[in-house]
N, C-alpha and C positions, 0 to 999 in steps of 0.2 A: 757555491759557497764552500770555503775551506772547512774541512772537518777537523774539529779539535778532538783531543782525547776525551773531553767531557761529552761532546755530542756523539762520538763513537760509542762510548760506554753506555750512554742513555739509549741510543738506537739499538745496541746489542741486547740491552736489558729488555726493551720493549718487544723486540723480536722473540726473545726467549719466553716472555710472558704472554705475548701475543705478537835641523842640525845647528841649532843655535846653542851656545853655552848659557846655561841657566845657573843661578846661584845654587850651590850644593843642596841646601835645605829645601829649596823650591822643587828641584828635580826629584829629590828623595820623596817628597810628599806626593808629587804627581805620579810617580812610578811609570812614567811614560817611556815608550820605546823610541829608539833612534833608528833612522833609516839612512842608508848610504847607497848612492847610485852606482850601478855597473852597466856595462854595455848591453846586457840582456835583462835588466830588471833590478829591483832593489834588494839589498840585504838589510833585514830588520833585526835589531838586537833587543832581546828581552832578558834583562837581568832577573835572576830568580833569587839567589841568595849566596853571599860570600864568594864562592868560586864557581857556582853553577849558573849557566845561562843557556838560552835558546837562540839560535840564529835561523831565521827564515830566509832562504836564498832561492834564486832561480833554479838551483840544482836539487833542492829539497830542504827539509827541516833538519837542522843539526843541533843535537844536545851535547853540551860540553860539561863533563864532570857532574852528571846529575846525581844528587844525593838528597836525603830527606824524604818527606812524605810524598808519595807519587801524586797525591791530590794537588800539590803545588804546580803540576804541569798540566792539569786537566783542561785548562782553557787554551792551550797551545796545540798546534797541529801535532799529530803523532810523529815521533822521530823517524827519519829516514836514515840518518847516520848518527852514531853516538861515539864520542871520543872521550877516553879516560886518560889522564896524564900520569897518575900514580896511585899507590895503594892506600894513602892516608884517608881516614874516615870522612874528612871534609871534602874529599874528591871522589871517593869510591865507596859504594855500598852495594853489595851483591843483591840484597833484597830490592832495593830501588831499581837496579838495572833489570832484574827479572820482571818487575811490574811494568816498566816502561819499554822494554826492548821490542816486543812484538816482532815485526819483520825488519827492524832496523839493522843496518850493517854496523857491527861493533868493532872498533879499533882500540887497542890498549897497548901499553908497554909490556915487556915480558913478565915483570913481577906481578902485575895484575892478572895476566893470563894464567899464571900458575895458581893464583888464589881462586880463580873461577872454576878450575877443574873441568867437570863435564859440561859446564855451561860456557865453553871456550869461546873466545872472541872470533870473529870472522877473519881478522887479520891482526898480526902482532908486529909492532914497529919498535925497533931499538933505536937509540940515539944515532942520528945520521942517515937512517933509512927513509925511503919515500914510497908512496903508492899513489894511485889515482882512483877516485870513486866518482862516478857520474859526472865526469868533467872537472872535478875538483882535484887539483894536485895537493897532496898532503905530505909535508916534510916533518919528520920528528926531530925537534931541536933539543939539545941537552938542557937539562934543568938541574942545578945542584948548588950546594953551599960552598963557600970559599973561606968564610970567617972561621977561625979555629974552633971556637966554642959552639959552632952551629953545624959542624961537619957531619955529626951523627944523624941529623934530621933528613938530609937529602944528599946521599953520597954521589959522587961523580959516576956517571955511567948507568944509573938505574932509572931515573924518572925522565919523562918527556915534557917539553913544550911542543907546540905545533905551529907551523905556518900553513895556512890554507890559501890556495890561489884559485880564484874563480873569475873568469872573464877579465883577467888582468888585475882584479882587486885582491890585494894580499892582506890577510889577517894573521896576526901573531897572537898566540895564547901562551903566556909565560909559564903556566903551572907554578910550582913552588921552586923558587930559584933566587939567587942573588944576581948582582949585575955582572954576569960572567962575560968572557970575551965573545962567546957565540951569540949572545944577545946584542952586544955592541956592534958586531959585524953584520947584523941584518941589513938588508938593502931593500928599498922600494916598498916599505910597509905602509899600507894605507890606514890600517886600524890595528891597534894593539891593546891587549889586556895585560896589565902589569901589576904584579902582586907587591904588597908591602906590609909586613907585620913582623913582630919579634916575639920569640927568638927564632922563629922558623924560617923566615925568608930574609927580607932586607928592610932597611930604613927608607923613608920617603926620599931622603937625600940621595941614597944609592940609586933608587929607582929613577929619580929625575936625572941624575948624571948619565945613566945609560940611555934614557929616552932622548936626551939632548944629542947623544952621539948617533943613534940610528934613526932618529927624526921621523917617527910615523906621522902621518897627516892628522890622525885622530888617536886619542888614547883614553882608555878607561882605567883609572886606578881601581883595583879590586882586591879582595882578600886582605882587607886592612883591619880586621878585628880578629880576635882569637884569645889566646892566653893573656896577651898584653892588654886586652879590653880597649883596643883602638888607640894606641899611643902614636901611630903614624897617621898624620892628618892629610886627607886627600886634598883639602884646599891648599895647604902648604905646598904639596907636590905640584898642584896646578899653577901656583904662582911661580914655581921654579922653572917650569917648562913652557910658560906662556908665550915666549918668543919663538918656540920651536914647533909645538903641536897644539891642536885644539882639543881641550879636555872635555870629556863627557862623564857625567855623574849618573850612576845607575840606580841609586836607591837600593843598594844591596842588602841593607839591614833595616827593613821596613818597620818592624815593630819598635826598633830603637830610635828611628829617625823621624817618626811621624808625631 
């Protein structure tokens, strides 16, 4: 039986004391996980909230941008790898990382590494750099703004997206970005997580334009609420890319969407 963080904590306490598109609303209500086949097993995606999600893979369990209450991760397997894209509070929280890190291998961009201080990550990747962990190739993809009045949010050269390649299955995590050339130039992406909200990232139309160019097999619209209270509609995005990619809806904002 796979040990979740909840069962691990319960056991420790006891020892111490003694792939179908569903309508958006339906998927949000179900909070179901999606699984994708690879040559050596399935990759299962568990949306947690906003930009945070868990990937169960044949190589281990990967947490991406975990923030919020650590209890939200209690029913998932403990992390083997944690990826952080950048320093903003909806992607990085030092206290959450400390609670979840355990023995996980932590990879961040340089700006987050500086903020962690003595709790330094195991590896630091700048834009364009690559590494490998347990058979997973990890490429740090630039993530930045291009629209003039958004440039201060995510300056070029600081923040990461990631491409993870496992058993030939390639997953792209956009982080916070607009529809930059580096995104448009991606190739052979099986699964993508693409952000859309204002003023911090991009519109649904920008996101759709980029997705239609790099053409992932599957795509999750994510990170679509925030200061704008959800002006970018994931269903409108889905309609725009319907002839290119199969859209998955994750129920990222459960309290708002149930």
